[in-house]
C-alpha positions as CSV (number, residue, x, y, z in Angstrom):
1,M,-10.7,-9.7,-7.9
2,P,-8.3,-8.0,-10.4
3,L,-6.3,-4.7,-9.5
4,D,-8.3,-1.6,-10.3
5,D,-6.6,1.7,-11.3
6,R,-6.7,3.0,-7.5
7,D,-4.8,-0.5,-6.6
8,R,-2.2,0.2,-9.2
9,A,-1.7,3.7,-8.3
10,I,-1.1,2.8,-4.6
11,L,1.4,0.1,-5.6
12,D,3.2,2.5,-8.2
13,F,3.2,5.2,-5.5
14,E,4.7,2.8,-2.9
15,A,7.3,1.9,-5.6
16,E,8.3,5.4,-6.2
17,W,7.2,7.8,-3.5
18,R,11.0,8.7,-2.5
19,R,11.2,10.5,-5.8
20,H,8.6,13.0,-4.6
21,G,11.0,14.6,-2.3
22,A,8.2,15.7,0.1
23,A,7.1,13.8,3.3
24,K,5.4,10.6,2.3
25,E,2.0,11.5,4.2
26,E,1.8,14.7,2.2
27,A,2.4,13.0,-0.9
28,I,-0.2,10.4,-0.2
29,R,-2.8,13.1,0.3
30,T,-1.8,15.1,-2.7
31,D,-1.1,12.4,-5.1
32,L,-3.6,9.6,-4.2
33,S,-6.3,12.0,-2.4
34,L,-6.4,9.5,0.5
35,A,-5.8,9.8,4.2
36,P,-2.6,8.2,5.1
37,A,-4.3,5.7,7.5
38,R,-6.6,4.6,4.7
39,Y,-3.6,4.3,2.4
40,Y,-1.9,2.0,4.6
41,Q,-5.2,-0.1,5.2
42,L,-5.5,-0.4,1.4
43,L,-1.7,-1.3,0.8
44,D,-1.9,-3.9,3.6
45,R,-4.9,-5.6,1.8
46,L,-3.1,-5.3,-1.6
47,L,-0.1,-7.2,-0.3
48,E,-2.0,-10.4,0.4
49,T,-3.5,-10.6,-3.2
50,A,-2.2,-12.5,-6.1
51,D,-2.8,-9.9,-8.3
52,A,-0.5,-7.4,-6.6
53,Q,2.2,-10.1,-6.5
54,E,1.8,-10.5,-10.2
55,Y,1.9,-6.9,-10.9
56,D,5.0,-6.0,-9.0
57,P,6.4,-9.2,-7.3
58,M,9.6,-7.4,-6.0
59,L,7.7,-4.6,-4.4
60,V,5.3,-6.8,-2.8
61,K,7.9,-9.1,-1.5
62,R,10.0,-6.4,0.0
63,L,6.8,-4.7,1.5
64,R,5.7,-8.2,3.0
65,R,9.2,-8.9,4.5
66,R,9.2,-5.4,6.1
67,R,5.9,-5.7,7.5
68,D,6.4,-9.3,8.7
69,A,9.7,-8.1,10.5
70,H,7.5,-5.7,12.5
71,P,4.3,-7.6,13.6
72,Q,3.9,-5.4,16.5
73,A,3.2,-2.4,14.0
74,R,0.1,-4.2,12.9
75,V,-3.0,-3.7,14.8
76,P,-5.5,-6.5,14.9
77,G,-8.9,-5.6,14.0
78,P,-11.3,-5.7,11.1
79,L,-10.6,-3.9,7.9
80,V,-13.0,-1.4,6.6
81,Q,-14.3,-2.8,3.2
82,E,-15.0,0.5,1.8
83,R,-14.7,1.0,-2.1
């Protein structure tokens, strides 16, 4: 499924959030109107898509490496398929 506006906004935010100068969780709530936990669920799902890889290959590769370096940080379980 192609990326929608929210998916692109999440990837763009992740690429540039440091420029906000605020705490990341606060910026997620303010800029994306998402709870941080939901943001990270959506971001994790996005990292597995070819569309995200095509949209910003360097970002996706960097985030996958960071995530895979810390597998204990990932909690197994079903993802909520809310849209």
